[in-house]
N, C-alpha and C positions, 0 to 999 in steps of 0.2 A: 659863693656859692649854690652845687645847683641843688635840687630837689631830691634828688637821688641819693646823697650821701646822708647818713645820721651822724653825727663828729661831737662822741661827748669825752670827758676826764671823772677818770675814777681820784682821787687821793687816798690810797691803800694805806694808810696815817690814821686817817679819818673815817675811811670806812670802820677798820680793826676798835677805833676807838668806839664811832655808832651800834658797831655788835658784842660790842664786851659788856654794854650797857644793857641790852634788850635781857630781859628774863629769862632762865631758861628754855622756859616753856615756848616764847617766841623762836632764840630760837633754834631751839627743833621745827621749828613748821619754817624757819627758814630753808633749813634742810633738805626739807620733806619737800616744799615748794620746788628749789633749784632740778630736784630733784626726779620730780615733776613733767618740768618743765623738759629736762632732759631728756626723760625717757618716750616721751610722746612721740617725735620725730620717728622712732623704731617703729614701734606700732604702727604709725600712720605706712611705714613703706614697709612692712611685715603683710600690712592688707592690699596693702597695692601689688605687693609680688605674688600676694595667693589670688587673687583675683586675677594679675595678668595669667597666670599657671593657669588655673581651674573657671573659668567666667564668671556668668552672673551666677553661676549654680551654691556662689559662698554664701549671698543670702536669702538663699531659699532653706526652710527650717524645717528639720525631719521630725520625727512622732514624739520629740519630748519638748520640742520647741525650743531650739535651739538653733543656729548658723555658721556654716564655719565660721564668717567674723566673727561673728562674740566669742569662738574659743581665745582668741587673740587679749593675752589679758595682763595689766602692768600693773604692778605689787608695791607698795611705799616704806617703806619699814614704819613703824611704829619710834622709834627712836632715835630717828630720821636721818641713820647711816649709812642712808644708799638702796636701792629699790632693784623691782628686776619684771623685765617684759619674760610669758612665757606661754605655750601654746596645744601646753596640757588642759586646759579646760574644758577642748569638746577632746574626745580620744580619736576623733578620726584623722584629725589633725599630723599624731605625729607617723602613722599611717605613709601620708602625702611626705614628710620631712623626710621620712628616712625612707620609705620603702616597705614593699615584702617582697620576701620570694616566692617561688612559684609554687604552686600550694594547687594538689590533689587526693581528690577522693580514695581510700582504699578501694575502689574498684576501679579509680585509675583515671576516672573521670576531673579536666581541667577546671580550676579555678580561677585562672590567670595568677599575676604577679600586676604588683601596682608601682613603677617606675621613681625611684625619690628625685623628689621635686628640687627639694633642698630654697623653699623661695625663704625661711628665717633664717635660716644659715647665709645667703647672699643678703640677708637684710643687715646684720650684725656685720659683716664682714663692710658693706657700706657706709655705715651710720657710727661705726666707734672711733673714729676721729672726730666725727661732726659733734661727737656728742662731750667725749673731753675738751675737745677747745672749746665748747663753750659754756659749761658749767661752771667756772671760774663770774663767765662775764652775767647768768642768770642768781648764780649766788649773791652778787654782787645787788643788782635790782631786786634781788629780794630783799636785802636787807635795807636798799634806800625806802622800796614800798611799804615796809611795817615800820622803817620809820617816818615818812607821811604821817599814817593814821597816827600814831602815837602822840 
C-alpha cells in the first residue's frame, strides 16, 4: 500500500446506530461540524478568486477597519440543518460581484462604472459538486470523532 492513499471502510449500519445513540445536542453538533467543514472550501475559493481579481488591495483595511477579505463570511445554522456563505458583510463586495452601470453627475461628469467580476459566482459553480460529494464523508467523520470522545 502506498503512502499517498488512505483507505477506510465505514459500516453504514454501525454508523447509524452510533448516531442514534448520541444525544440530540450531539447530533446537532455533528451536523454543524459537517456543514462547517463542507463550506470552508467555498470560503477559501471565494477569497482566492477575489485576490486574483483585485490583487493585494483585498487585505487593505478601510476607514472602518474592514478589509474586503473580511467581508466573506460563513454562517452555520444553530439547528444544524446547514449553513451559508455570503459576501454581504462588506457592502463594497456586492459592487465588485455584480458590477455597476455607468454613473454620471447632473452636470455630466463621468464617475465611471465597475465591471462585474463574478468572483463569488465562479467559486460557487466550481465548489458545488465538491461540497455535495464530501458532505456525507464529513458527517461520518464527525460521528466517529464525537463517538471517540464519548
